[in-house]
N, C-alpha and C positions, 0 to 999 in steps of 0.2 A: 804715341805710347803702345806699349803691348801689355795687355793684363791678361793673366791666367788666371781664372777662379775655380777654386774646388776640382781642378782637374783629375781625372782618374782615366786608367786604362786598363781594362782587363782582358788577356787571351785566355779563351776558356775560362777555368775555375781558378786561374791564377791573376791576382792583382798586381802587376808590376808599378803602377804609380798610382797613389792613393789620396786624394784631396790635395794636390799640389796647388799653391798660390806663389803668384810671381808677379811684379810689377816693374817695368822696366820703362825708365823716363825717355822722353823723345831725344835727348842727347846723350853721348856719351858712347864708350867701348864697353862691353859688359861681356863676362865670360860664364860659363856654368861647369862648374867643378863638381869631380867626385869619384868614388869609388867604381871599377868596374861593376855592373850589375844595377847601378844605382837609378838609371833611367833616363840618363842624359839623352840618348840616341832617340828614345821613346819621345819625350819632350820635343825633341827637335821635328820629328815626325809629325807630332800632334800640331804643331803649330803651324807647318808648311802643307797640311791637310793629306800627307802621305799616309796617315792613319786616321780614323774616326776616334774623337775619344769617347769614351763610355758614360763619361758624366761628366759636368763642368761647362765653362765658356773659356772662348778665345775671343778676346777683341783687339782689333788694332785700329788704332785713331779712333774710337769711339764706335767701330764697327765691326758685328759679330762675324767670325770667320768659320764657326761652326758649317760644316755642311757644304764649304764651297770647294770646289776643285783645286788640285794642285795650281793649274795656272792661272786661275783666278785672283789666288792668293799672292803668285808670285808677279802678276800685274800690278799689285797693290803695293809691292816694293818688298816683299818678303820673301826669301829664296834659302836655300841650304846648297852647302857640297858636301860630297862622298868623299869619304878617304881614298878616293881611286887617281891615282895620277898619271894613269894612262892616257894619253892623248891620243888625236889622230895622229899617227905618226908622219903619214906622208904630207900633213900639212904644216906649215910655219905657225908658229905662236900666235902671230897675226890671225890668222884663220881660223885658229882653235877658239881664239876669244871672240870672232865674230859669231861662229857657231853657237858659242854660250848664249852672246847677246840675241839671237835668232827666237828666243823664249819671248823675249818682251816687244818682238817686232808684231806688225799684223799678219806677217806670213811666215810660210815654213823656212828655214835655213836651207832649202834645196837651191836658192837662187845663190847662197856661197859656196856651197858643195859642189854643186855641178854647172858653173855658169855659161858654159860653152854648150851644153848638151839640153838644157831646159831653159827655156826662154822664162824669164821673171815676170811674174804679174805685174800690172802697172803700179799697184801699191806698193810693190817690193822696195825696202830701204837702199838695196844696193842697184836699183834703177840708175841713179846718177851717176854714179862711177862708171856703168857698162855703157853709157852714152845711148 
C-alpha cells in the first residue's frame, strides 16, 4: 500500500502542493487526474524521490520513503515514466526494454549497450546470454 500523508511541496515562496493525502491499496489500477497545474507531476516526482517533500510523509508497504534516493525507491518497486517517447533509435524495442530493466539490476546497463566493447562484470544479468 502507498500512503501519502499531509504531503506539501514549496518552490521558493510558492506552495504547489498543500497537505495532500492519498492512500492506494496494494491491488488495483488507479489514476491521478486533474487540470494542468494541479500538482499531478509534482506528486509523482515526490513519490519517486525526484523531489524531496517540504513536509509530510510517503510510505510504501509500511516503509517511509522520504529521503531515499530515486534508485532505492525504484528497487522497492516504484518507478515512473516520462512523457518522452524518444527511444534509442539505433536499438531494437527489446534492447530499449533491456536498458530500462538495467535500473533494477545490480549492474549498469553498459553490458546491454556495448556488449562487444565492454566485458560485463561477473554479476551482470546478461552474462549468461553472452557465454
